[in-house]
C-alpha positions, 0 to 999 in steps of 0.5 A: 277319715271323718271325725266321730263325736264321742257323745253322739256315738255313745248316745246311739249305742245306748239307744240301740241297747235300749231298743234291743234289750227288751226284745231279747228279754221278751224272747228269752222270757217267752221261751222259758214260760213256754217250757214251764207251761209244758211241764205243768201240763205234763204234770197235770196229765200224770196226776190225772192218769195216776188218780184214774188208775188208782180209782180203778184198782180201788174200785176193783178191790171193793167190788171183788170184796163185795163178791167174796163176802156176799155174791149177789147179782149186784155185787157180781155185776159191779165186779164185772164192770171193773174186772176187765178194765183193771186187768188192762192196767195190771202188771203181769204178775198181778194180772195172772193172779187176777185171772186165777181169782176170776176163774175161782169166783166164776166157779163159785170156789169162794174159800180159795178165792179169798186166799188168792185175793189176800195175796193180790191186795198187798201187790196192788197196794205196792203198785199204788204206792209206786205210782 
């Protein structure tokens, strides 16, 4: 059995650790950096989606308010631009009331439409708060 020199053995072990340690550290660091970037990208996508939906609902309310206060061609046109896209993102309970409001507005029943819109606004406000 050959005799091992303890100083050479310790030196070889330290040299191997000095080579392997940065590699392992780099792999672990890259793994967690990738996870952090993915979380940041997901957060940005979520924020953009929420802001987009918020803008749609706010524009719908603004356009329907214009129609209810004074329904000229421009106001009706603006309302038409936002009605269907807002309807697409609205939950069922709000969607049904929006459809009812739309039918009242197309039949020029403005007094009833105002009452229905006053019921819709708090629901949309609650929806936007939960986003």
